[in-house]
N, C-alpha and C positions, 0 to 999 in steps of 0.2 A: 143772249150773249153775243158780243161782237165778234166778227171774224178775226180781228187783231188779237183779242183776248184768247180766243181759241188757239190761234197760232202760238202765242206765248206759252200756253199750257202744253201744247204738243211739243214745243221745243224743250220745255222742262222735263217732259216724259222721256224724250230722246236722250237727254243728258243723263237722266236717272237710270235708264236701262243700258246705256253705253252704246258704243258703235255697232256691236253685233247683236244686241238684244232686240227681240221682237215686241212690237206694241201695235195696237189697233184702236180705231175710234169709230163709234157709232153715233151719227148725228141725229138719229131718231126723227128723220124727215123735218129738220129744222129750217132749211133754207129754200128760198125761191130760186129759180134757175139762175138768174144773174148773180146771186150771192154764192151759189154752189160752184160756179165757174171760178170765182175768186178764191175758193178754198184750195185751188191747185197750189197755193203757196206752201202747203205742207209737204208737197212731193219731195223736196230735198231732205226732209227729215226721215224719209224712208219708212212710212208706216207699213206694217205687214198687210193690212187691208183697211179700207175706209168703207163704211156702210151707211146706207140710207141718207144721203145728203139732201135729196129733193123732196119737197112736200108732196104728199100723195093725193092731194085734192085735184091735181091736174095731170092725169096720166098721159096726156098728149105730149108732154115734154120729154117723154122717153122715146118717142118716135125718132128714128134716125133720118136725117135729111129733111125734116119737116119745115 
C-alpha cells in the first residue's frame, strides 16, 4: 500500500471520528526507514498512537544517532 493511500485512509478515519475522537494505526512493520520517515505526514491528523512503522529485519535502524 502506498504512503499516499495510507494518508488518505487516515484522513478519512480522522473525519469519521471527529476532531476529538481517538484513533490509532498499526503499520505491522510495513516500511523501510526512508518510507517510515515520510509517514510523519499523518501527524497533523493527530493519531492517538502509531505502532510498528519500521521493518523488523534490520534492528540497527532503532539505534539513536547511528
